N, C-alpha and C positions, 0 to 999 in steps of 0.2 A: 638456244637450246630448246626453248618451249616450242618454236617453230619446227625444229628438227624433229621432235618427238611427235607432233602432230602429223607431219609428212609420213613419217614411218608407220604411225597408226593407221593412216589412210591406206598406205600400202599393204599393210599386213592386217586387213580388215578383221579375219576370222582368227588371227592369233596375237592378240594384244601382248605387248612385251610386259613381262614382270619386272620388279623393282631392279633385280641385279642386271638384267638384258640392258634395262634404260641406263643404268651406272656405265656399263661397257661401251655403250654407245656413245653417250656424251663425252666419256674420257678419250675413247678412239677419235673423236672428231677433233678434240684439242690436241692430238697427237702424242698422248700419255702412252707409255709401253705398257704391258701387262705386269711386269713386276711393280710399277709405280702404282698401277690400280690396286694391286694387293696391298702395299704397305698403306694406302689411303683408306681403304675399306675393311681391313683385317682379315680378308679372304685370302686362301692359299691361291699362289700364282698359277698353278696347274688348273685349278677349278675356274679361275678368271678366263684363262686361255680357252678352256672347253666350252664356257658360256659363249665367248666371242665366236668361236668357229661355228658353233650352231647357228648362231645369228646371222652371221654371213651366209650360210647356207640357205637358211629361210629367205633373205633378202633376194639372193641370186634366184631362187626358184619363182619367187613374185615378180621380179622385174624382167626375168627372161635373160640376164646378163650376168657375167660373174662378179660378185662383189666380195672384196677382201678388205682387211683393215688398211691396206695401204692406198687402195683405191677408192675407199668409202667417199672421200670428199668430191673427187672428180665425178664419180657416177651420180651422187646425188644432186650435186650442183647443177649438172646438165638437164636434169629432169624437168619437164614443162609442169608445174604445178597444175595446170588446168586438166592435165591427164589423169592425175591422182584422184581416185574417188572421194566424194565428200564423206567426211567423218560422220558417223551416225550417232555417236554419243558425245555428250559434254564432257570436256576435261573435269578431272578432280580438282577440287580446291587445293590450293598449295597448303603446306604444313603451317606456316607462320601466318597464313591467311586464316585458317581455322581458329587460332587461339588467339591471335592479335595481341601480342605482349612483347613484340621484338622492338624494344625501346633501346636506342644506343645513346641518348643523350638526356639521362634523369637529371631532374633539377635539383638544386642544393637541398630542398627542404625533404626530398625524398632520399637523397643520400644520408642525410642525417638519422634517418630511421633505419638504417640497416643494422640488422641484428647478426649475433655470433652464428657462423654457419653451422647448422645443425638440423639434420633431416633433409627431407626433398625439399627442392626449390619450388614455391608456390607457381601456380599457372600465370599470374598477373605479375610475376618478378621480373624486373629488367635484368636481373642477375644470371638469368638462364643463358648459356652461350651456345648456339647451335654448333654442330659438329658435321659439316657436309661431308659425304652425302648421307650420314646417319639418320637424320630425321626423316628425309625424303624416302629413303630406303624402307624404314619400318613402316611408314604410313602408307606406302603404296603397296607394300607386301600384306598388310592387313585387308586390303581391298580384295585380294584373291581368295576364291572360294575354297573353303575347307583348310585353310592355311594352318600351320603350325610353327610358331616363332618362338626361338629360345633367346632370351637376353641373360647372358651370363658374364659376370664380372666378380672381381674382389669388392669388399665393403666399401661404401663411400666414394664410388666412382660415377654415380648418376643415374642407377638403374631405375630407382622409384620416380625420380624426375621425369626421366624419359617415358616410363610407362603412363604416367599422368597425362602426359601429352598425347600419347598414341590413344587413350581413351577419349581424350577431348576431340581429337580429330574424327574419331569414330562417330562420336555423338554428333559431329557437324555433318557427318554424311547421312544423318538420320538412321544410323545403327543403334540397336541396344547394346550397352556396355555394362558389364559385371566385373567387378574387382574384388577377388577374395584374397586378403592376407592372412596367410596362416600364423602369423603372430597373434592375431584374435582368438585363436582356438584354445580353450583350456586344455590342461594335459590329459583330463578324463575323456577328451575327445579321440585321442589315439589309443586308448583301450584295445580297441578291435576295429576290423575293417568296416563291419556293418554300422558302427556308431559313428564312425568317421565320415562314411558316404551318406549317412541319413543327414548328418550335420552339414555336409558338401551342399546336397541337394536342397535342403531348407533355406540356406543362405542365399543361394542362387535364385530360389523362387521368390523369396521376399524382395531381392533387389530388381526383379523383373516386375514387380507389383503384381504377382501371382500368389493365389492362397496355396499353401504347400498341400500336396494332395499324395503323399507317400503312400498310403494305406491301400490306396486303389491299384497300385503298380508294384508293390514290393512284395516279393514272395520268397520266403524263407528256403523254400525246396529248390528255387532257381540259384540262390546265392545272391549275394549282394552286388557283385558287378554286373550281372546280367539284370538285376532289379535297377540299378542306376542306369544302365543304358536304356532300358525299357521306358523309364520315367522321363529321360531327356527326349528321346524319340517320340512317344506317343503323348507326351504333355507339353514339355517346355517348348520344343522345337515346333510342335503343331501349333500351339497358342500363339507364338510370335511371329508375325508376317516378315519382318526384316531381318538382316543378318545380326548374329549376336557375338560380340567380341567377349570371350571369357578371359579375363586376365589372373592369372595366378602368382601371386607375390610371395616371395621368401618361402619358395618350395623347398628349400634346403632344410627347413625345418621338418618337413615331411622324411627327408632323409634319414634323420636321426632316429625314426621308428621304422625298423626294417620290416617289421610285420605288416606294416601299412605301405610302405614304399614299394615291397616286391609285387604288389598286386595293383596299387593305383596308378603307378607310372605306365606300366603296360597298357593299362585301360586307357589312357589318354593316347597312346600311340595307336591303339586298336581305333578309336575314334576318328583319328587322323586318316587311318587306312580307308575306313568306312565312306569317307568323303569323296573317294575316287570313283566309287561305284553307286553310291545312294545320294541322291540330290538333295534329300532333308538335312543329311550331316555336313553338306556343303554351307549351310546357314551358319554352322558353328566355326568361329574363328579363335584359335587359341593361342595365347601368350604366356609362356613359362619363364618366370623370372626367378633367378637363384644366384646366392653368392657361390663362389668357388673355392672356400676354404674347408668345406664339409665333402668326404669322401665316403662312398660306400661301395661294395662290390656289386654293381649293377650288371645284368647280363644285358650287353650291347644289343642283342636283336630284340629284347624284348622291353626295354626302356624307351621313352620318346627322346633321348638326348643323343640319338644318331640319324633322325629323320628331321624334316621340315628346314627350317632356315635359321641358321645360328647367327646371332648378332653380337660380336664383340664390341666393347666401348672404346673408341681410341683416346689416347691422352689428348691434352690440349697442344695445339702447336704454339710457337712462339707469338704469332699474330693474334690468337686467341687469348693467350695470356695478357697481351697489351690491350685487347679489347676489353676484358674483364676488369683490368686495372683503372681503365677509364671509367667504368660504370661504377667502380668503388670511390671514384671522385679523386683519384690520384692523377691530377692535371698534369703533372711532369712526365707521366708514361705515353703521352699522345705523340711525341715526337720520335724521330729516328733515333735520337740520343736515348730517350726513354727506353725505346725497345731494346737497345744494347744494355741498358742498366738491368732490365728485366732477364737478360738472356741467362745470367748465372742463377738466377730463381728457377727459371724453366729447366735448366739441367739439373739443379739440386734436386727437385721433385719429380722429374720426368713428365711435367705436365700433368701430374695427377690431379683431377679436378678440385677434390676436397682440400688437398694440401695446398694448392695454389690459393684457393679461397680463403683458407685459414691464414696464410701469410699476408695477402691483401687486407684483410679484416684487421691484422695487427698493425700494419703499415698506416692504415687509415685513421687508427687511434692515435697516430702521433707520438706514441711513447718509445718508439723503437726505430732505428735506422734500418734501411734494407741491408747494409754491411753487417750490423750486429746481428740480425736474424740469421743471416746465412753462417755466421761465424759460430753461433750456438745452436744451430738447427738440429744437429746429432747428439746433443749433449743431454744430461738429465734436466737441465733448467731450459731448454729450448722449447718452442712452442709445439713441436711434435711428440714430446716425451711420451705422453699417453698413448698415441698410435704407435710409436715403436714399440713400447713394452707389451702392447697387445700381440704384436706380431711375433715377438720373442717368445711370449708365452706359447703361441701355437707352434713355433719351431721347436721348443723344448720338449713338447709332448711327444714328439717323434725324432729320437735321436738321430736317425740317419739323414733327417733333414738338415739339423745343425752341421753334421759333417760334409754335407753337400753345399750348404751356404759358405762355410769356411773355405772349401775349395775354391767357390767362385769369387769371394772377396780377398783372397789372399795372392792373387796375381792379376796382373793386366791383360794376360792373354785369355783366349776363349777356352772354356773349360768344358771337357767332354763328361757329362753325368751319366749317372745310372737313368734309364729311360723314365721310370716311376718317380724317382726323386725330382728330375727336371720338370715332368708334367706338374707335379705338385706345386714346387717353387713358382712356376710360371702362373698356375691358378691363382696363388697368393698375391700375384702381382710382384714379386721379389725380383725376379729375373726376367729377361727376354731370351728367347731360343732361336738359334740358326741351326736347324736339325737338332741334334741333343747338345750342342755347343750353347754354353750359357755365359751372360755376363749381366751384372746389376742393372735393374731397369732404371735406376736413378743414383746420383752421386749420394743422396741422403742414406740409402740403404747400405751402400758400401762403406761409408764412413761408420755408420752406428754399429752394423753387425761386424765389421773387423774389429772395433774397439770392445764390444761386449764379449765376442768369442775369445779374443785375447785375454780379456779379465777372468772368463770362467777357465781357460787353460791355466793361467797363472794360479787361481785358487785351487784347481786340481792337482797342481805340481805341489803347491803349499801343503795340501791335505796329504798328499802321499810322502812328503817329506816329515810332517809331523807324526806320521804312522811309523816311520821308521826310527824316530827318536825315543828314548826310554820314556815311559808314561809317568807323569807326575800328577799329583793331586787326586781328583776323583775319576780316575779312568780316562777313556777317550774322549776328545773334543774335536769339533770341526773349527775351521778358520772362518768363523762367521764375518770378521772384521773386513774380509774381501768383499762382502756384500753390502757394505756401508759407504755413503758418500761423504765428502768433507763438508765443514760447515758452509764454506763459500757456496758450493752447489746448493746445499740445503736451503739457504737463505733466498739464492736467486730463484730456485724452483719455486717457493712459496710466493715470492712476489710476482713471478710470471702466471702461475695458476691462480692466483687471486682475482685475475681480471676475469678469468673463465667463471670462477664460482659466484662472482658478481651476477651472473646470468641465471644461476639455480641456487638460490640462497638456502644454505643449510648449516647447521653447526660445524664447526670445525675445532678441534683440540690439538694442542702441542703439549708435549711431555719433554722436559728436560731432566736427565739424569746424571749424577756424578758418583763416582765410586768413592767412598769414604777412605781417608787416610791410605790410599795406595802408595804414596812416595814413602811413608813409614815402613810400610811392608816391604818395598824394594830395598830401602836401605839396610832392613835386618835381614832378608832371605836372599838377596841379590837379584839382579835384573832377569835372569832366566827364570826364576820362580814367579817374579813379578809378572813377566810377560805370559807365562802359561796361565797364571790366575786371571789376567786380563783377557786372554783369549776364552777361558772357560765362563767368566761372567758375560763377555759379548755374545757368546752363543746361546746362553740362558736368555739374555734380553732379545735376541732375535727369535728364539723359539717362541717366546711369549708374544711377539708382535707380528710374525709373519703372514697372519691371516687378516689383520687389522690395519697396519700401517701401510701408507703410500710409499714412504721414505724414511729411511734411517740414517742418520749422519753420527760420526765418531770424531771428535776432536780434543785438543788438548791433553791427549793420552787418556784422560780419566772420565771424559764427558760424552753423553750421547743426547741425541735430539730425535724427536719423533713426530711425525704428521698422522693424525688420525682423522680422516674426513668422515663426516655424518656421524660422530660420536660426541655427545655431550660431555659436560665436565664430571658428571657422576659416573658415566661411563668409563671416562678416562681414569678416574679415582680407582675403580675395580681393575683395571689393566694394570696401573701403577703399582697398586698393592700387591697384585700377583707377582709383578717382578721382583718387588722388595722381599717379599716371602721366599720365592724361590732362590734368590741369591744368599738369603739367609740360611736356607737348607743345604747350600753347598758346604758351609762350615769351614770355610777357608780360614784356619787359625792364623791370627796374629802372633800367637806364642805357642810353644809346645805345651800341652797340659802338664802342670806341676803338682804332684800328689799332697805336697804340704799347704799349697794356696787353695788346691780344691777342697781340702778338709776343713780350711779356715772360713772359706765362702759357705760350705754346708752347715756350719755351726751357726753362721749369721742367720742364713735362711731359715734354719730351724727356729731360732730365737725370735725373730720378728714374726714369724708365722703368718706371712703375707701381708703384713701391715704396709702402709703406703711408703714408709721409710726404707723398704727393703733395697731398693737400687741405690739410694744413697750410702747406705751402710756397705753395700756390696763395693760400691766404687771406692769407697774411703779405705776399704780393706785391700784392693788392689793397689791403691795410690801408696799405701805402708810399704808394699813390697819395694825391694830394690829392683826396679825395672826400667828399662828406657821408654816404656810404652806409657809414661805417667799421662793422664789426660784423656787417653782414648776410651770412650763410652762403651764399646763392644768388645768381645774377645775374637770376633771373626770379621772378616770384611763385610761391609753393609753398603748400601747406596742410599741417598738422599734424592727425592723427586719433587719438582714443581710442575705444575698444571696451569695452563690457561686456556680459556675457550672463548670462541667469537663466532658470530654469523657475519661473513664476508660483506661489507657494505662501502658505499664511497666515504662514509664518514670515519672508517676505521683503516688501517693498513696491516700487511703482514709484519712489518717491523715493530708495530705496537703489540700484536699478539706475542712475539719472541721476547720483546721487553717485558711484557706481563709474567711470561713463564719464567725468565730469568730472576724476577723480584720473588716469585714464589719458591725457586730454588734457593735462593739467598736466606729467605725466611725459614725454610726447611733445616739449613744448616745451623743457623742462629738456634733453632729450637732444640737441638741436640743431636741432629743427623737422624739416619735411620728411619725417616718418616716421610709422609706424603703431605704436600700443602698445595692448596687452590688459590689462584689469585682469580677472583670473580668480578675484576673492574670491567671487563669488556663485556662479560655475560650476564 
């Protein structure tokens, strides 16, 4: 292939091939169809065919005979290489030569240092997997004068890792490289366009080792955009002799500030257009990187997102998954049998780079089999629970997307979706499109969202049913129990996430809560009234916890369990006391008010006048009455709560934390119930 490209370079001396032309040429030489090229590269098949047609035309003109995709091999093979003019320029360095990190056989010591997958893969890491022809295409494109390249994909698909390697490649070519990450910008930077562009120019100047000199070029009368252009043109580009690669990462954060985006993005587009007619702007090579979960109504003819080269990030193939598994030290993956074992994993996550790495990391730990990982992958206790919840929250923000996703996962046939909904779901990485027909991008999403949407539909049906029933107690209530998991899931989730929390230690609290004497209430008022009261209490607990709790479980009819990440014991006490007081305020009475008993209690309270034996005397007064509620310490339904906190370490476990919380709950009941007790043994 290298020799082929050299020969073509000699033939087309004054028209060097760009990256996509090189790709089409090499794939055609190997006998690939345009459709196969489109699938491998992420480009549309019509565009690939157009590039090919133009390439064959240029070769035909240069050689003086007709060149087509079919006769390419014959025509080029019969050429006498002596007749081909000598190349005038040295070939570029290859991508992997620039970075020199393509290690395929890491030693055991290196494998033992593998960390939890989080953030971009370092340049010197052997865990980076090339996805040909992706890396070669982007690094070739960055060499083109005045290029504008857009790398867009959902979160955690390798955008930042690829960007770091583009920058390394540019530096290896003796280019100046600047990387501006908009995550570093304070919120105050986005107050106005002028403030934003000044911040933009100052940062770039400093990374180019130039003294910021804005005052000499900034003119309020001309406006911020023109001032910024002049600053680049007359100062930055003038001072630097070599090409400048300007990489803009997390541009999606600019999208969220429409007052900035509507001017900044068209400005980038204008700079790119300037490079076609102004030589000094050809020195600037733009790389725009953004996630695709954020949408704003940009004008297509003014934004930079319909010009230049779009670079989609393809998923891992089975061979690439196998390669990565070997690098993680899973020796069994090296054989053909190992590849077949990995096939269900590749299908489950669809070759998603982060999800694949997360699975291989857990398999390397040796605490979970591949079969068990796949069995629990889509459940609340699976290793992907947090990632899946984040996607669900994005869908819930737009009801039409929930409806569209339900349509996709509810049948095995291809679904024709509304064009906008289809585009958004594809941008989030949830579906793959064939025209407007969609199917889930992986089995994980199909299983999880079919389960969650079914659960939500069930909860909705239950809520409608409750609205139709006569209201009891204190007005309407929602069926919060549908939002709780069972105790088995709760414990498994805590056990699984414990390993993740070990990598970022912080306090973690668990609250166990039990409704006091609910069985007595049920025996007296009947099952229907007890169930209504349980729903009312569970809804109150959910309202108190919905912004702090990661997971809430309901079990044994009367008990609840709560995980509170990054909250210490005293923070948990405040939350628990709020729950206890809110349930007391519901005033769900064990018995109907009795005028005679109330009068008797009032006389006792008046007599003791607040002395310490008040409750003792009050309980005696209740006990003297002929009532089946002898021994109950409160006139209304209450709760008892136990708390335990710990910082996840290798010396403790999730089971120890739950056991400590259970001991605290036991002590709360022994103390008389309707109270909160802390077990500080682990904290």
